[in-house]
C-alpha positions in Angstrom: 256.1 -2.6 187.5 252.8 -1.1 188.5 250.6 -2.3 191.4 246.9 -1.8 192.1 245.0 -2.2 195.3 241.6 -3.8 196.0 238.8 -2.0 197.7 239.8 -3.8 201.0 243.2 -5.0 202.3 244.2 -8.6 201.9 246.1 -8.6 205.2 245.0 -6.8 208.3 247.4 -6.4 211.2 245.7 -5.5 214.5 247.6 -4.2 217.5 245.4 -5.3 220.4 247.6 -3.5 222.9 250.7 -1.4 222.5 252.4 -3.1 225.4 254.9 -5.9 225.7 256.2 -8.1 228.6 259.8 -8.0 227.2 262.3 -5.4 226.2 264.2 -7.3 223.6 267.6 -5.7 222.7 266.9 -5.6 219.0 263.3 -4.2 219.3 262.8 -0.6 218.1 259.6 -0.3 220.1 260.3 -1.6 223.5 264.1 -1.8 224.0 265.4 1.1 226.1 268.6 1.2 224.2 267.1 0.8 220.7 264.0 2.9 220.7 264.1 6.6 219.9 262.5 9.1 222.3 259.7 9.8 219.8 258.8 6.2 219.0 255.5 4.6 219.7 256.1 2.9 223.1 257.6 6.1 224.6 255.3 8.6 222.8 252.2 7.5 224.6 252.6 7.8 228.4 250.0 5.3 229.3 249.3 1.9 227.8 246.6 1.6 225.0 244.3 -1.3 224.8 241.6 -2.1 222.2 238.1 -2.9 223.5 236.0 -5.8 222.4 233.6 -3.5 220.6 236.6 -1.9 218.7 237.9 -5.3 217.7 234.5 -6.5 216.6 233.9 -3.3 214.5 237.1 -3.9 212.6 236.6 -7.6 212.0 232.9 -7.4 211.2 233.5 -4.6 208.6 236.1 -6.6 206.7 234.7 -10.1 207.1 233.0 -10.2 203.7 236.3 -9.7 201.9 238.0 -12.6 203.8 241.4 -11.0 204.6 244.1 -12.8 206.7 244.1 -11.4 210.2 247.3 -10.9 212.2 246.7 -10.2 215.9 249.9 -8.2 216.5 252.1 -5.5 215.2 255.1 -4.9 217.4 253.5 -5.9 220.7 252.8 -9.0 222.7 249.3 -10.1 221.8 248.9 -12.8 224.6 248.9 -10.1 227.4 246.0 -8.2 225.8 242.8 -8.7 227.8 240.9 -8.7 224.6 243.0 -11.5 223.0 240.7 -14.4 223.7 237.7 -12.4 222.4 239.7 -11.5 219.2 240.7 -15.1 218.6 237.1 -16.3 218.9 235.8 -13.5 216.8 238.3 -14.1 214.0 237.1 -17.7 213.7 233.4 -17.0 214.3 233.6 -14.8 211.2 235.4 -17.6 209.2 238.6 -15.6 208.8 242.1 -17.0 208.6 244.2 -15.9 211.6 247.8 -15.8 212.7 249.9 -14.0 215.2 253.5 -13.8 216.5 254.2 -14.1 220.3 257.2 -14.4 222.5 255.4 -17.3 224.2 256.0 -16.3 227.8 252.3 -15.8 228.5 251.3 -19.0 226.7 249.5 -21.3 229.2 247.0 -24.2 229.1 244.0 -22.0 228.8 245.3 -20.1 225.8 246.6 -23.3 224.2 243.2 -25.0 224.5 241.5 -21.9 223.1 243.7 -21.9 220.0 243.1 -25.6 219.5 239.4 -25.5 220.2 238.6 -22.8 217.7 241.1 -24.3 215.2 243.1 -21.1 214.9 245.2 -21.2 211.7 248.7 -20.5 212.8 250.9 -19.5 215.8 254.5 -18.4 215.7 256.7 -18.2 218.8 259.8 -16.1 218.8 262.8 -18.1 220.1 265.9 -16.7 218.5 268.4 -18.9 220.3 269.5 -22.4 221.0 271.2 -21.7 224.3 270.2 -19.6 227.4 273.3 -17.4 226.9 272.2 -16.4 223.4 268.6 -16.1 224.5 269.8 -13.5 227.0 271.3 -11.5 224.2 268.3 -11.8 221.9 265.4 -11.6 224.4 266.8 -10.4 227.7 266.1 -13.5 229.7 267.7 -17.0 230.1 264.7 -19.4 230.8 264.9 -21.2 227.5 263.8 -24.5 229.1 260.5 -22.8 230.2 259.9 -21.5 226.8 260.4 -24.9 225.2 258.0 -26.4 227.8 255.3 -23.9 226.8 255.7 -24.7 223.1 255.7 -28.4 224.0 252.4 -27.8 225.9 250.8 -26.3 222.8 251.9 -29.2 220.7 250.7 -31.7 223.3 247.2 -30.1 223.6 246.9 -30.0 219.8 247.6 -33.7 219.7 246.3 -35.3 216.6 244.2 -32.3 215.6 245.4 -30.3 212.6 245.4 -26.7 213.8 246.9 -24.4 214.8 250.0 -24.8 212.6 252.8 -24.2 215.1 256.0 -22.5 214.2 259.1 -21.0 215.8 261.0 -18.0 214.6 264.7 -16.9 214.7 265.9 -13.4 214.0 269.4 -13.8 212.6 272.1 -11.5 214.1 275.8 -11.4 214.4 275.7 -13.1 217.8 273.4 -16.0 217.0 273.7 -17.0 213.3 276.1 -19.8 214.1 273.2 -21.5 216.0 270.9 -21.8 213.0 271.9 -25.3 211.9 271.4 -26.9 215.3 268.3 -24.8 215.9 266.7 -26.2 212.7 267.6 -29.8 213.7 266.2 -29.3 217.2 262.9 -27.7 216.3 262.1 -29.8 213.2 261.3 -32.6 215.7 258.8 -30.5 217.5 257.0 -27.9 215.3 255.6 -27.6 211.8 257.6 -24.7 210.5 260.7 -22.6 211.4 261.1 -19.1 210.2 264.6 -17.5 209.9 264.5 -13.7 209.5 267.3 -11.4 208.7 268.2 -8.6 211.1 266.9 -5.2 210.1 269.9 -2.8 209.7 268.2 0.5 210.3 268.4 1.6 206.6 272.2 1.9 206.4 272.9 1.9 202.7 276.2 0.1 203.0 275.0 -2.6 205.4 274.7 -6.3 204.8 271.1 -7.3 204.8 272.1 -10.9 205.5 275.4 -12.7 205.7 276.6 -13.0 202.1 273.9 -10.6 200.7 275.0 -7.1 199.8 272.6 -4.3 199.0 274.3 -3.8 195.7 273.4 -7.4 194.7 269.7 -6.9 195.3 267.2 -6.6 192.4 266.2 -3.3 190.9 263.7 -1.6 193.2 260.0 -1.8 192.5 256.8 -0.5 194.3 256.3 -2.0 197.8 253.5 -4.5 197.8 252.7 -3.8 201.4 251.1 -0.4 200.5 248.7 -2.2 198.2 247.9 -5.3 200.3 248.3 -4.6 204.1 246.7 -2.4 206.6 248.4 -1.8 210.0 246.0 -0.7 212.8 247.5 0.5 216.0 245.8 0.0 219.4 244.3 3.5 219.3 242.9 3.0 215.7 245.6 4.9 213.9 246.7 3.4 210.6 250.3 3.6 209.7 251.5 2.8 206.2 253.5 -0.3 207.1 255.1 -2.4 209.8 258.3 -0.4 209.6 256.6 3.0 210.2 254.6 1.4 213.1 257.4 2.6 215.4 256.7 6.3 214.7 253.3 7.4 216.1 253.3 10.6 214.0 253.3 8.7 210.7 249.5 8.2 210.2 247.2 8.0 207.2 244.0 7.8 209.1 242.1 6.3 212.1 239.6 3.5 211.7 237.7 4.5 214.7 237.4 8.2 213.8 237.5 8.3 210.0 234.8 6.0 208.9 236.3 2.5 209.3 238.8 0.3 207.5 237.6 0.8 204.0 237.5 4.6 204.3 241.1 4.8 205.5 242.3 2.1 203.0 240.9 4.2 200.2 241.9 7.6 201.6 243.7 10.3 199.8 246.7 10.0 202.1 247.1 6.3 201.5 246.5 6.6 197.7 249.1 9.3 197.4 251.8 7.0 198.9 250.7 4.3 196.3 250.9 6.8 193.5 254.4 7.8 194.4 255.5 4.2 194.5 253.9 3.4 191.1 255.8 6.4 189.7 259.1 5.2 191.1 259.2 8.2 193.4 259.5 6.4 196.7 262.5 8.6 197.4 260.1 11.5 198.1 258.8 9.5 201.1 261.4 9.8 203.9 260.6 6.5 205.5 260.5 4.6 202.2 263.7 6.0 200.7 266.1 3.6 202.4 263.7 0.8 203.3 264.2 -2.7 201.9 260.7 -4.1 202.7 259.8 -3.9 199.0 262.0 -7.0 198.5 259.2 -9.3 199.5 257.4 -8.3 196.3 259.3 -10.9 194.4 258.1 -14.5 193.7 258.6 -17.2 196.2 261.5 -19.5 195.7 261.4 -23.1 196.8 263.7 -26.0 197.4 263.5 -29.4 199.2 266.4 -30.2 201.4 267.3 -31.9 204.7 263.7 -32.8 205.4 262.3 -29.3 204.7 260.3 -27.6 202.0 262.3 -24.3 202.1 260.4 -21.3 200.9 262.1 -17.9 200.4 259.9 -14.9 199.8 262.8 -12.4 200.1 266.5 -12.2 200.9 265.5 -11.5 204.5 263.4 -14.5 205.2 263.3 -18.3 204.8 260.5 -20.7 205.9 261.6 -24.2 206.7 258.4 -26.3 206.5 258.9 -29.8 208.0 258.1 -32.2 205.2 256.4 -34.8 207.3 254.3 -32.1 209.0 252.7 -30.6 206.0 249.2 -31.9 206.6 248.0 -28.6 208.0 249.7 -26.4 205.3 247.5 -24.4 202.9 249.7 -22.9 200.2 247.6 -19.9 199.4 246.8 -19.1 203.0 250.3 -19.6 204.3 251.7 -17.5 201.5 249.6 -14.6 202.7 250.3 -15.3 206.4 254.0 -15.8 205.7 254.2 -12.4 204.1 252.2 -11.0 207.0 254.9 -12.3 209.4 258.0 -11.3 207.6 258.9 -8.4 209.9 256.3 -8.6 212.6 
């Protein structure tokens, strides 16, 4: 299998700030126990925030190619001062937009903004059905307050179509038993539920999901992300993918210093990574050698069950689209946005 890339990326992930208001235990960027001393959050001693002019420069450059815009990488977008500007700019330029959030900073002003501009989709990380499990997953217990914030967004949207509202659940050994009741609870409230497998830090003998062994996975192919996505950190650095986003020293260029998005996207450094993948030599790239993100390359599988259209882009991820809430679902758009959110 050989992949080619277009002159501009199809998915653009923009880190508006490298900060977060949580230290989730499973997060490689912000968890004191999980992150390595050299990772992104620890490497930079002071917070980094994009400016309005920087956000505008990125979005205006890429607008003609109509990519999907994701306003986060491994940070909390709602706490970025530039977030409202970025949301308005995305829609002013007619671009499809999405983002993932932990939801804690979601308030009436943000909810009204998202509804007023008809932002395309919003996904809130929940990961639990009980306060006790939420403490393990996210480090706090106020599940009722989070539910109230999501209810507020649903209420403000009312009979309008957008944004498409979803909740997400990262499956781990301590919460997987809550998935069935989690699905039943949230199908009454939101449009889509995403279940994502826990990343196992590249352990070759690990189970990627309960019941899925690495030896049962398909034969490896080039990773589509290198040919489709660009990941832009808050300082303008471009890292090859969302997995390498945790390491500030893995950089293929800087959009603010090296001529913009197109220049970095078509740079020698980026193209060399693509060449190695097309030659089946991903093992020569240390951070690609044991990674499983290439699994999302395969075709989407679908089934209808229990009131859901279940869509499976990889062994890691399932999207449970609520059948009676499909009026705001755009297959082509949400295929792209779904892939953009697989490991964000």
